[in-house]
N, C-alpha and C positions, 0 to 999 in steps of 0.2 A: 795628608795629600791632598789637594782641593779638585776635583775633576769636573766638577758640577756645581754652577752658582745662578740661582734663580733667585732676583730681587726686585720680580715687578711690582706693580703697585703697592710700593714704600712710601711714597711721597718722597724719595731721597732729591737732594737738590743739590748746587753748587755744582763745581766741575768735577770730571772723572779724574782721579788723578794717574799719573803717570804710572806710577807704582802698582798699577793693575798687570801692567806687562811681567811682572814679576814671579805670578801663578803659572809658571812654566807647564802645570800638568792639565791647565784649563782646559775642557773639550767641549763646553757646553756653558754661554755665557748669555742670562737675562735680566736685562737691567729696563725693560720696557713700561711704560706707562709710570714714570717718573718725571722727576723735573729736572733733571741733569741741563746745565747749560755748558756755555763754552764749546771747544771744538773738540771732534773726536779724538781722543790721544791716539798717535802713530804707535804707539808702544805696544798697542793691542797686536800689531803683527810681530812681537816678540814671542807670541803665545804658539810655540809650532803644532801644540795639539790640536788648537782649537779646530771645532768644527762645524758650530752653531752659534751664532752671534745676533741677537735679538737686542736693538737699539730704537726701536720704536716709539713713539708718541712722549718723547721728549722736547727739549728747547736745545739741542744743539744746534750750532752755526758752522761757519767755514765750508769746508771741501772732506770729502770724505778721502780720508788719507788715501792715497797710491800705495803705500807701502803694504795694505791690508791683503793686496795682491799675490802680495811673496807665500802667504798661509799655505801651506801645501795641501793639508785636510779640512780648508771651510767649502763647507756644502751650502750653507745656509746665510745668506745675509739681509737682516731687515733694518734699514734705516731711514724708514718711511715716518711721516709726520714728525718731521723738526723743521727745521730752520737753513735747510743748507741750501749751499747754492754750487757755481761751477759747471762741467761738462764731464761726460761719461768718457770726452777723448781723455780729459787730463786724470780721470780717474783709473783708466784701463793703461795707463802709458808704459808699465813696466811689461818688459817682454816675457812673453811665457806667464803673465800673471792668471791667478785664479783657477789652476788647473782641475779642481775638484769641485766648483761650484755647479749647484743646479740653480736653487733658489736666489733671485736677486729683485730686492723691493726697494727700489727709490721714490718710493709714490710720494704725493703731499709735500712738496720740499719746494725748491725755486730753481731748480737745474735749467741750463741755457743750451742754447747750442742743437746739434743733429744728434743722429744715432749713427755713431762711425760702423763702416763697414767692419772697420779689424775688432768689434763685439763678436763678431761671427767665430773667431777663434778662441773664444769660449765654448768648446765644443762639446762640454756637457750641461750646458744650461739646458733647465725644463720651464721655468716660470719668470717670465720678465717682466716686473708691474713699475712702469713709468708714469702712472696715471697722474691727472692735477701738477704738473710742473707748466713750466716757460720753454717747452723746446721746440726746434723748428727744422722745418727744410722735408727732406723725403724720406722715407723708410727703406734702407738698403735694401736690395734683391738678395743680398748676401747672406741677412740674417735668417732668411729660411732654409738656409743650407745648414743652419746648426741641427745638427741630428734627431734629440731628442724633446727639440721646442714642442710644446705642450699647450703652454695660454702665453699671451701678448697682450699686455694692457699699455694701449697707446691714448686712453682718452684723455679730453680735456686738457689738450695742449695745443701747440700752435700747427701740429705737421701738416704738409699739404701734398699736392699733387696725386699719382694713382698708387696703389698698393701693389706688387708684383705677383701674377698667379701663381706664381710659386709658395705663397703661402696657402693658397686654397688647395694648391695640391699635395702639400706635406702631410704626410700620413699620419702625424700624431698633434698637430696643430687644432685642439678641440675649442679656445677660446680666442678670439681676439676684438678686443674693445676698440673702438674708434670714434666713437660719438664727440663731442666738443669741439673739434678741428676746423681744417679748410681743406679737407681732402675732396677730391673731386667728387660728384653726385654719384659716378660708376661705380665707387667703392664701398662695397658691403663688409658688414661684421661676421664674423663667425662663430657659432653657437648660441645657445640661450641666454639671453643678458640679464643678471640677477646682481642686486648688490652685494657686495662682499661682504659678510657681516659676524663671518668668524676671524680671529688675528690669525697671523702665521705662527704665532707661537702657542696656541692656544691647548694644544697636547705636549707641549716641550720636547720637541722629538729627541729620540736616542736613536 
């Protein structure tokens, strides 16, 4: 019975087979830093015990399957540095989705559209990483109602307007990156800005 599979940095390629959804006891899956292509299989949503999913630094295309939102235990999802398209609104369209999600990495893709206010329903979210996409619009004040939010990466998109004072008054937000957007000049970042050098799966969390 397989609980954890760490296959990062293995030069794996081709498409990720739908049969991955048959590994029902899997809790950790790291396929980062490979050359997987094609779409992310929706069959990953058939892994009820999955808590950590690392798919960053591949060549996945298409949309992030909204079916992943039905995973009751998923705490960490990283699909950064791929060729993914679509919107967050599509991604979170399932009612009650991602009930346990703490860390969401969507950075360095080709996502469009805005940040939907419904994202605030992910009440366990701590890290939201949206850097280097093609997202637009204003940042909804509702996002500042996420009670445990600590880090918000908005940089290098096409966001505009102002950012609600609620973000600056939030008791736990320690980092908010905003550069590379069209925000009003009065909008300021939060925290000390440094380049993120450590991959989100560097310690393969348990």
